[in-house]
C-alpha positions as a Markdown table, in Angstrom:
| # | Residue | x | y | z |
|---|---|---|---|---|
| 1 | Met | -23.9 | -12.7 | -22.6 |
| 2 | Leu | -23.8 | -10.8 | -19.3 |
| 3 | Phe | -20.0 | -11.3 | -19.0 |
| 4 | Ser | -19.1 | -11.0 | -22.7 |
| 5 | Asn | -18.1 | -7.3 | -22.4 |
| 6 | Ala | -16.3 | -7.7 | -19.0 |
| 7 | Pro | -12.8 | -7.2 | -20.3 |
| 8 | Arg | -13.9 | -4.1 | -22.2 |
| 9 | Arg | -15.6 | -2.7 | -19.1 |
| 10 | Leu | -12.6 | -3.5 | -16.9 |
| 11 | Ala | -10.3 | -1.8 | -19.4 |
| 12 | Ala | -12.5 | 1.3 | -19.5 |
| 13 | Val | -12.4 | 1.4 | -15.7 |
| 14 | Leu | -8.6 | 1.1 | -15.7 |
| 15 | Leu | -8.2 | 3.8 | -18.3 |
| 16 | Ser | -10.5 | 6.1 | -16.4 |
| 17 | Gly | -8.5 | 5.5 | -13.2 |
| 18 | Leu | -5.3 | 6.3 | -15.0 |
| 19 | Ala | -6.8 | 9.6 | -16.3 |
| 20 | Leu | -8.1 | 10.6 | -12.9 |
| 21 | Ala | -4.9 | 9.6 | -11.1 |
| 22 | Thr | -2.8 | 11.8 | -13.3 |
| 23 | Val | -4.9 | 14.9 | -12.8 |
| 24 | Pro | -3.6 | 15.7 | -9.3 |
| 25 | Ala | 0.0 | 15.0 | -10.2 |
| 26 | Val | -0.3 | 17.4 | -13.2 |
| 27 | Ala | -1.8 | 20.1 | -11.0 |
| 28 | Gln | 0.8 | 19.6 | -8.3 |
| 29 | Ala | 3.6 | 20.0 | -10.9 |
| 30 | His | 2.4 | 23.6 | -11.5 |
| 31 | Ile | 1.6 | 24.5 | -7.9 |
| 32 | Leu | 3.9 | 22.8 | -5.4 |
| 33 | Gln | 7.5 | 23.3 | -4.9 |
| 34 | Gly | 10.0 | 22.5 | -2.1 |
| 35 | Gln | 9.0 | 19.4 | -0.3 |
| 36 | Ala | 6.8 | 18.3 | -3.2 |
| 37 | Gly | 9.9 | 18.2 | -5.4 |
| 38 | Gly | 10.9 | 14.8 | -4.1 |
| 39 | Phe | 7.6 | 13.3 | -5.1 |
| 40 | Leu | 7.4 | 15.2 | -8.4 |
| 41 | His | 11.0 | 14.3 | -9.4 |
| 42 | Gly | 10.3 | 10.6 | -8.6 |
| 43 | Phe | 7.0 | 10.7 | -10.4 |
| 44 | Glu | 8.6 | 12.2 | -13.5 |
| 45 | His | 11.6 | 9.9 | -13.6 |
| 46 | Pro | 9.9 | 6.8 | -15.1 |
| 47 | Leu | 8.0 | 9.0 | -17.5 |
| 48 | Ser | 11.1 | 10.7 | -18.8 |
| 49 | Gly | 12.8 | 7.6 | -20.2 |
| 50 | Val | 11.3 | 5.5 | -23.0 |
| 51 | Asp | 13.3 | 2.4 | -21.8 |
| 52 | His | 11.7 | 2.5 | -18.4 |
| 53 | Met | 8.2 | 3.1 | -19.8 |
| 54 | Leu | 8.4 | 0.2 | -22.3 |
| 55 | Ala | 9.5 | -2.3 | -19.6 |
| 56 | Met | 6.9 | -1.2 | -17.1 |
| 57 | Phe | 4.2 | -1.1 | -19.9 |
| 58 | Cys | 5.2 | -4.7 | -20.8 |
| 59 | Val | 4.7 | -5.9 | -17.2 |
| 60 | Gly | 1.0 | -4.9 | -17.4 |
| 61 | Leu | 0.6 | -6.2 | -20.9 |
| 62 | Trp | 2.2 | -9.5 | -20.0 |
| 63 | Gly | 0.0 | -9.8 | -16.9 |
| 64 | Ala | -3.1 | -9.2 | -19.0 |
| 65 | Gln | -1.9 | -11.8 | -21.6 |
| 66 | Met | -1.2 | -14.4 | -18.9 |
| 67 | Gly | -4.6 | -13.8 | -17.3 |
| 68 | Gly | -5.7 | -15.1 | -13.9 |
| 69 | Arg | -3.9 | -13.7 | -10.8 |
| 70 | Ala | -1.0 | -12.5 | -13.0 |
| 71 | Val | -3.2 | -9.6 | -14.1 |
| 72 | Trp | -2.7 | -8.0 | -10.7 |
| 73 | Ser | 0.2 | -9.9 | -9.2 |
| 74 | Leu | 2.8 | -8.8 | -11.7 |
| 75 | Pro | 1.9 | -5.1 | -11.7 |
| 76 | Ile | 1.9 | -5.1 | -7.8 |
| 77 | Ala | 5.1 | -7.0 | -7.4 |
| 78 | Phe | 7.2 | -5.0 | -9.8 |
| 79 | Pro | 7.0 | -1.6 | -8.0 |
| 80 | Leu | 7.4 | -3.2 | -4.6 |
| 81 | Ile | 10.6 | -4.9 | -5.6 |
| 82 | Met | 11.7 | -1.8 | -7.5 |
| 83 | Val | 11.7 | 0.1 | -4.2 |
| 84 | Ala | 14.4 | -2.3 | -2.9 |
| 85 | Gly | 16.5 | -1.6 | -6.0 |
| 86 | Gly | 15.9 | 2.1 | -5.5 |
| 87 | Met | 17.2 | 1.9 | -1.9 |
| 88 | Met | 20.3 | 0.2 | -3.2 |
| 89 | Gly | 20.8 | 3.0 | -5.7 |
| 90 | Ile | 20.3 | 5.7 | -3.1 |
| 91 | Ala | 22.8 | 3.9 | -0.7 |
| 92 | Gly | 25.4 | 3.6 | -3.5 |
| 93 | Val | 25.5 | -0.2 | -3.4 |
| 94 | Pro | 27.4 | -1.3 | -6.5 |
| 95 | Leu | 25.3 | -3.0 | -9.2 |
| 96 | Pro | 27.0 | -3.7 | -12.5 |
| 97 | Ala | 25.5 | -3.3 | -16.0 |
| 98 | Val | 22.4 | -1.4 | -14.9 |
| 99 | Glu | 21.6 | 0.0 | -18.4 |
| 100 | Ser | 22.2 | -3.4 | -20.0 |
| 101 | Gly | 19.8 | -4.9 | -17.4 |
| 102 | Ile | 17.2 | -2.4 | -18.3 |
| 103 | Ala | 17.6 | -3.0 | -22.0 |
| 104 | Leu | 17.4 | -6.8 | -21.4 |
| 105 | Ser | 14.2 | -6.4 | -19.4 |
| 106 | Ile | 12.6 | -4.8 | -22.5 |
| 107 | Ile | 13.9 | -7.6 | -24.8 |
| 108 | Val | 12.8 | -10.5 | -22.4 |
| 109 | Leu | 9.4 | -9.0 | -21.6 |
| 110 | Gly | 8.7 | -8.1 | -25.2 |
| 111 | Ala | 9.7 | -11.6 | -26.4 |
| 112 | Ser | 7.6 | -13.2 | -23.6 |
| 113 | Ile | 4.6 | -11.4 | -24.9 |
| 114 | Ala | 5.4 | -12.0 | -28.6 |
| 115 | Leu | 6.0 | -15.8 | -28.0 |
| 116 | Leu | 2.9 | -16.1 | -25.8 |
| 117 | Trp | 5.0 | -17.5 | -22.9 |
| 118 | Arg | 2.8 | -18.4 | -20.0 |
| 119 | Pro | 5.2 | -19.6 | -17.2 |
| 120 | Pro | 4.1 | -20.5 | -13.7 |
| 121 | Glu | 3.2 | -17.4 | -11.8 |
| 122 | Trp | 6.2 | -17.8 | -9.4 |
| 123 | Leu | 8.6 | -17.8 | -12.4 |
| 124 | Ala | 7.0 | -14.8 | -14.0 |
| 125 | Leu | 7.3 | -13.0 | -10.7 |
| 126 | Ala | 11.0 | -14.0 | -10.4 |
| 127 | Val | 11.7 | -12.7 | -13.9 |
| 128 | Ile | 10.1 | -9.3 | -13.3 |
| 129 | Gly | 11.6 | -9.1 | -9.9 |
| 130 | Ile | 15.1 | -9.3 | -11.2 |
| 131 | Phe | 14.4 | -6.6 | -13.7 |
| 132 | Ala | 12.6 | -4.5 | -11.1 |
| 133 | Ile | 15.9 | -4.3 | -9.2 |
| 134 | Phe | 17.7 | -2.8 | -12.2 |
| 135 | His | 14.9 | -0.2 | -12.9 |
| 136 | Gly | 14.6 | 0.7 | -9.2 |
| 137 | Tyr | 18.4 | 1.1 | -8.9 |
| 138 | Ala | 18.5 | 3.5 | -11.8 |
| 139 | His | 15.8 | 5.6 | -10.2 |
| 140 | Gly | 17.6 | 5.6 | -6.8 |
| 141 | Ala | 21.0 | 6.3 | -8.2 |
| 142 | Glu | 19.7 | 9.4 | -10.0 |
| 143 | Leu | 18.1 | 10.9 | -6.9 |
| 144 | Pro | 18.4 | 14.7 | -7.2 |
| 145 | Asn | 20.3 | 16.6 | -4.5 |
| 146 | Ala | 18.3 | 17.8 | -1.5 |
| 147 | Thr | 15.4 | 15.6 | -2.4 |
| 148 | Asp | 13.6 | 13.5 | 0.2 |
| 149 | Pro | 14.3 | 9.9 | -0.7 |
| 150 | Ala | 11.0 | 8.6 | 0.7 |
| 151 | Asp | 8.9 | 11.1 | -1.3 |
| 152 | Tyr | 11.0 | 10.4 | -4.3 |
| 153 | Ala | 10.4 | 6.6 | -4.0 |
| 154 | Ile | 6.7 | 7.2 | -3.6 |
| 155 | Gly | 6.7 | 9.3 | -6.7 |
| 156 | Phe | 8.4 | 6.7 | -8.9 |
| 157 | Val | 6.2 | 3.9 | -7.5 |
| 158 | Val | 3.0 | 5.8 | -8.3 |
| 159 | Ala | 4.2 | 6.6 | -11.8 |
| 160 | Thr | 5.2 | 3.0 | -12.4 |
| 161 | Gly | 1.8 | 1.8 | -11.2 |
| 162 | Leu | 0.1 | 4.0 | -13.6 |
| 163 | Ile | 2.2 | 2.7 | -16.5 |
| 164 | His | 1.4 | -0.9 | -15.4 |
| 165 | Ile | -2.4 | 0.0 | -15.4 |
| 166 | Ala | -2.0 | 1.3 | -19.0 |
| 167 | Gly | -0.3 | -1.9 | -20.0 |
| 168 | Val | -3.1 | -4.0 | -18.4 |
| 169 | Ala | -5.8 | -1.9 | -20.1 |
| 170 | Val | -4.2 | -2.2 | -23.5 |
| 171 | Gly | -3.6 | -5.9 | -23.0 |
| 172 | Leu | -7.2 | -6.6 | -22.0 |
| 173 | Leu | -8.4 | -4.7 | -25.1 |
| 174 | Phe | -6.0 | -6.3 | -27.4 |
| 175 | Gln | -6.8 | -9.8 | -26.2 |
| 176 | Arg | -10.2 | -9.5 | -27.8 |
| 177 | Val | -8.7 | -8.7 | -31.2 |
| 178 | Arg | -7.7 | -11.6 | -33.4 |
| 179 | Ala | -7.1 | -13.9 | -30.4 |
| 180 | Gly | -4.5 | -11.7 | -28.9 |
| 181 | Glu | -2.4 | -11.3 | -32.1 |
| 182 | Leu | -2.1 | -7.5 | -31.6 |
| 183 | Ser | -0.6 | -8.0 | -28.1 |
| 184 | Arg | 1.9 | -10.4 | -29.5 |
| 185 | Ala | 2.8 | -8.0 | -32.4 |
| 186 | Leu | 3.2 | -5.2 | -29.9 |
| 187 | Gly | 5.4 | -7.3 | -27.7 |
| 188 | Gly | 7.6 | -8.1 | -30.7 |
| 189 | Leu | 8.0 | -4.4 | -31.5 |
| 190 | Ile | 8.8 | -3.6 | -28.0 |
| 191 | Gly | 11.4 | -6.4 | -27.8 |
| 192 | Leu | 13.1 | -4.9 | -30.9 |
| 193 | Gly | 13.1 | -1.6 | -29.2 |
| 194 | Gly | 15.0 | -3.3 | -26.4 |
| 195 | Leu | 17.6 | -4.5 | -28.8 |
| 196 | Tyr | 18.1 | -0.9 | -29.9 |
| 197 | Phe | 18.7 | 0.2 | -26.3 |
| 198 | Leu | 21.1 | -2.6 | -25.7 |
| 199 | Val | 23.4 | -1.8 | -28.6 |
| 200 | Ser | 23.1 | 2.0 | -28.5 |
């Protein structure tokens, strides 16, 4: 009985952390200019595209659905690998079909959730790692002029982490409803959204 509400409490803590973490960023957006522009531009970039948000949300949702170490290993690995993709984009290293890769990430991650796919952790990390390169590359390639690349990268990593936290929180809450059917339904809807991005 002591641990029966543990997922709900963890989700509440994660949601509270998300709310607290966004307060300073919102305040800075109204106050800071100049050097802060790199961080703010980077922070805003993942939040400005629905395709990025859906994929990053799925990483957290899938981790929560898989359970165990995946709850934290997937959301930590994605932004770290994304930085490598971001550096590739900033450096102008060619990477074909970036937008298609991003759309495919939504389809694959959404389908993985909908189909309740629980691969070995190393395979799940490999899957999200490939997609993280595409997402990071898109962020880096769209680096605004006169923006500090390091601050920009920190900004998009922080925003990505917050989206992952939201996905984990929703996943932990939904896992307690009808044996996780809500998570699977949400994954299916997100996967369909990925199809829209792929063909549009």
